[in-house]
C-alpha positions as CSV (number, residue, x, y, z in Angstrom):
1,X,0.0,0.0,0.0
2,X,1.4,3.4,-1.1
3,X,0.3,6.9,-0.3
4,X,1.0,9.5,-3.0
5,X,2.1,12.8,-1.4
6,X,1.2,16.3,-2.8
7,X,4.6,16.8,-4.6
8,X,4.1,13.6,-6.5
9,X,0.5,14.5,-7.4
10,X,1.6,17.9,-8.6
11,X,4.3,16.4,-10.8
12,X,1.8,13.8,-12.0
13,X,-0.8,16.4,-13.0
14,X,2.0,18.3,-14.8
15,X,2.7,15.2,-16.8
16,X,6.3,14.7,-15.7
17,X,7.5,11.5,-17.5
18,X,9.5,10.1,-14.6
19,X,6.5,10.4,-12.3
20,X,4.1,8.9,-14.9
21,X,6.6,6.0,-15.2
22,X,6.8,5.6,-11.4
23,X,3.0,5.7,-11.1
24,X,2.7,2.9,-13.7
25,X,5.2,0.8,-11.8
26,X,3.4,1.4,-8.5
27,X,0.1,0.4,-10.1
28,X,1.7,-2.9,-11.1
29,X,3.5,-3.6,-7.8
30,X,1.4,-2.2,-5.1
31,X,-1.9,-3.5,-3.8
32,X,-3.4,0.0,-3.8
33,X,-2.6,3.7,-4.2
34,X,-3.9,6.3,-1.9
35,X,-3.9,10.0,-1.2
36,X,-4.9,12.1,1.8
37,X,-7.5,14.8,2.2
38,X,-4.7,17.1,3.0
39,X,-3.2,16.7,-0.4
40,X,-6.6,17.2,-2.0
41,X,-6.9,20.5,-0.1
42,X,-3.4,21.6,-1.3
43,X,-4.2,20.7,-4.9
44,X,-7.6,22.4,-4.7
45,X,-6.0,25.6,-3.4
46,X,-3.6,25.7,-6.3
47,X,-6.4,25.1,-8.8
48,X,-8.6,27.7,-7.2
49,X,-5.8,30.3,-7.1
50,X,-5.4,29.7,-10.9
51,X,-9.2,29.8,-11.3
52,X,-8.8,26.6,-13.4
53,X,-11.9,24.5,-13.8
54,X,-10.0,22.2,-16.0
55,X,-7.4,21.6,-13.3
56,X,-10.2,20.9,-10.8
57,X,-11.7,18.3,-13.2
58,X,-8.3,16.6,-13.4
59,X,-8.1,16.6,-9.6
60,X,-11.5,15.1,-9.3
61,X,-10.6,12.4,-11.8
62,X,-7.4,11.6,-9.8
63,X,-9.5,11.4,-6.6
64,X,-11.8,8.8,-8.3
65,X,-8.8,6.7,-9.3
66,X,-7.3,6.2,-5.8
67,X,-8.3,5.5,-2.3
68,X,-8.6,8.5,0.0
69,X,-7.3,7.8,3.5
70,X,-9.1,9.4,6.4
71,X,-7.6,11.9,8.8
72,X,-9.1,10.3,11.8
73,X,-8.4,10.5,15.6
74,X,-5.4,8.1,15.4
75,X,-3.9,10.0,12.5
76,X,-4.4,13.3,14.4
77,X,-2.7,11.9,17.5
78,X,0.2,10.5,15.4
79,X,0.6,13.9,13.6
80,X,0.7,15.6,17.0
81,X,3.5,13.3,18.2
82,X,5.4,13.8,14.9
83,X,5.1,17.6,15.2
84,X,6.3,17.8,18.8
85,X,9.2,15.4,18.1
86,X,10.5,17.4,15.1
87,X,10.0,20.7,16.9
88,X,12.0,19.5,19.9
89,X,14.8,18.5,17.5
90,X,14.7,21.9,16.0
91,X,13.6,20.5,12.6
92,X,9.9,21.4,12.3
93,X,8.1,20.9,9.0
94,X,4.9,22.4,7.6
95,X,1.8,21.3,9.6
96,X,0.2,20.0,6.4
97,X,3.2,17.7,5.8
98,X,3.0,16.6,9.5
99,X,-0.7,15.7,8.9
100,X,0.1,13.7,5.7
101,X,2.8,11.8,7.5
102,X,0.5,11.1,10.4
103,X,-2.1,9.7,8.0
104,X,0.4,7.6,6.1
105,X,2.1,6.2,9.2
106,X,-1.2,5.3,10.9
107,X,-2.5,3.5,7.8
108,X,0.9,1.7,7.4
109,X,1.4,3.2,4.0
110,X,4.7,4.0,2.3
111,X,4.8,7.7,1.3
112,X,5.9,8.7,-2.2
113,X,7.4,12.2,-2.3
114,X,10.2,14.3,-3.6
115,X,10.4,16.2,-0.2
116,X,13.5,15.0,1.7
117,X,12.2,16.2,5.1
118,X,9.8,13.3,5.4
119,X,12.8,11.1,5.9
120,X,13.3,12.7,9.3
121,X,10.1,11.1,10.7
122,X,10.9,7.8,12.5
123,X,8.9,4.9,11.4
124,X,7.6,6.5,8.3
125,X,8.4,4.5,5.2
126,X,9.4,6.9,2.4
127,X,10.0,6.4,-1.3
128,X,11.8,9.5,-2.5
129,X,11.9,10.1,-6.2
C-alpha cells in the first residue's frame, strides 16, 4: 500500500515523464494507491488560485482513481506526536506535511514524495523520487 504525497501528485498532474513511469510501476507492484484529504486540499487551493476549472476536473478524476485515506483520531494523534518530536529536535516541517505523515504512518502506507524532510520522521516509510 502506497500513499502519494502532494509533490508527487503535482508532478503527475503536470505530466512529468519520470512520475508517470513511477506511477505505472506502482500500479503494477502495489496492492493500492492512496492519497490524503490534506493533499486534495493543497491541490484544490492551487487550482482555485489559478481559477482553473480544467485543473479541478483533473483533480476530481485523480480522486476517483485512488483510495482517499481518512484523517481520523489516530492520525491526528500521530501527527501531533510527529510535530512535537520534530520541533523539539529543531527540525519542524509544515503542519500539512505533518498531517500527511500522520495519516500515512497510521495507515501503514509507504509515502511517495520528492520532499526530503519526510525522511526525518521515525517509522515513516518513504519512497523519495
